[in-house]
N, C-alpha and C positions, 0 to 999 in steps of 0.2 A: 505345462507350464512354464518359459524358460526361468532361467537364475540369471540375475543381472551382474558382469561380471563386475570385483572390484577391485582388480591389476588393471595395471594400466593399459589401456588399447591400442594395439597396432596402428599408423599411419592411416587414417581414413572410416574407425572404427572409433565409436564414444567410449567416453574411461567413465570411471566412478563419479565424475563430477557431474557427467550424461546421467548416469544413473539414477543420482542421487535430484536431480533439476526434474528428472521427471517425474520422482516421488513427490515433489515441492509443491509441482504444477497439477498435478492430479489431484493433493488433496487442498490447495486450496479451492479446487472446482467442486472438491466435495464440503467443504469446511464455507460456500456459499449457500448449497441448496441444504445439508444438514447438521450445519454447526458443527464446532472439534467437538462438542459433546456426542453428538450424533454421528461421528466417522467412525468407522473401525478402520484399524491396519489391515483386515482382511477388504473391509469394503475398496481401500488405496490399492492393491495390491489386485484386484480384479480388477479398476479402471485401468491399470496397467497390463495388465497380461502375464502378470507373475504372479508366485507363489510367495505365501504371507514372509515366508524364511526369505526370500531375497530382498523383501523389507527390512526384515532385521537385520541383515547384512548389512545395509547401508545406515539404517539409524536402530538403535536399540531401543529405544520406544516413541511412541506417538509425541510425546511432551518436546523430542527433540525432531519431532517433523513440523509442530506448533511453533518452535524457536527457527528453526529454517525458513517457514515459511514467515511469519513474523520480521528475522532481522531481511528481506528479501523486499519486506514493503518498507523496511527504517532506510533502505537504502535507496529506494527510489526514492525516498524521502529528501534524503541528505542530499543528492545528485541534483535537485531541485535547488536546494541552498546553496548549495555550492556555487550552481551556473547562475544563482541571482546576486551570492556574494561577490561575485568576480562582475558583474556589472559596477561603467563609468561612478556613477550617483548614486543617492540614496531612491531619487525618483525611479531609474530606468532598474536599479532591484528589487524594488517594491513591482514595478509593473509587468517585469522577467518572473517573479515568483506567484501574484496572482494566476500568470498564463499554465505556470505550468503547475501549479495546485491543481485547477482546474482542468487540464490536461487526464494527469494522473487520478482524478477523484472519476471521470469520466470513462478511462483508459477500466476500472476496475471497477465499475459501477455497481455488476452484479457481487460483487463480493465487501463492496463495503460496509451493507450491514452485519456481516460479518466482526470486520473491523473493526465498528463503532459499539457491537452490541456481544459480541462474545465474553462471558466472562473469565474465562482461561487465558483469550489474547487482550484483553485492557486491564486483566492483574498483571499478565506481562511487560504489559508495556508500561504499568504504573512503576514497577522495581528495576527499570531499566535504565538504567544511569546514561548510555547512548540514545535511546528515545528523546530523554528531558533533555540532553543535550543539542540536540536536531531542533528540538520543537524550540529550546529557547532561541535557538539565531533566528528561526525561524519569523517568531513573532519578533524580535528586535527588528526583521526586515520590518513586517506591515507596522509598527509599530511607530519606528522611528524612535529616536534616541529622548524623546521626554513619555517615557510610559503610564501618563494618568489614565483616570477613568475615560478620558473622551477617545485616548486611542487605544486603551484596553477594551471595552466594550464592543466596539465594530470588527475590532481583528477576529474576538472569539465568536462573535456574531455571523462572522463572515464566513471562519474556517467551518462554526457546524451548518451554517446553511448550506455550504457545497455539498459537506457530507450528506447531509441530508437530502438534498434536493436532486444527486441521484438514482436515489434507489426511489423514491415519491415514486407512487402510481399514478399520479397525473403525468409526469413523463416518459414513463417505461417506453411508451410506445414512439417516440424522439427519437431519431439515431442522432447518432454520438455528433457527428459534425453541427448539428441544431442544438442542441443542447450546450456541448461546448462553444458555440457564437454567446446564445443567450447567458449564460452564467461568467463568460466574461466579461460582459457589455454590464450585465447588475453589478458583480464584486467591484467594477471599476465604481459605476453613479456610487455602490455603497458607502468605498472606503472615500469618494471625494475624488477622487482620480479625472484627469484631465482625459476628453477623448482623442 
């Protein structure tokens, strides 16, 4: 099995960032099937056709891979929040955020159960200040300036519902676009947003 290159690559070849990305991508796929605890470094190495030593060359521990995978997910949510905050009005920000949240959930629907339920990832996010900061911004957009119970409960239910819906057995056979359209429509209705 080939060894992943740690040195910068010549033009036209992938470098260490690409090697790390391949490992994280393979790990995310395996986490979705086996959970974090059920995924070994050997399984990750086998999935990309390298030795376990090659994986160790990029990441010292499986925990580092888990952190890299979680941070990749967080970066996607942060980008959605950034884009929503750049909108012209609170209503436009809310609409953009709902659309982007649905897009992210649908795109990673096979990974959603791991993100929502794997104790290693849940523990990481619970103690990771950047995650809490991004989520505070996200909820501020969804709830508006007056985050009383009438705003907090629907925001919590909406985010939980989107995460739960994309992995529910009743929608597993739906194509991504159909699921996306339905989730956006229902989210807008749920938050009393105009059609």
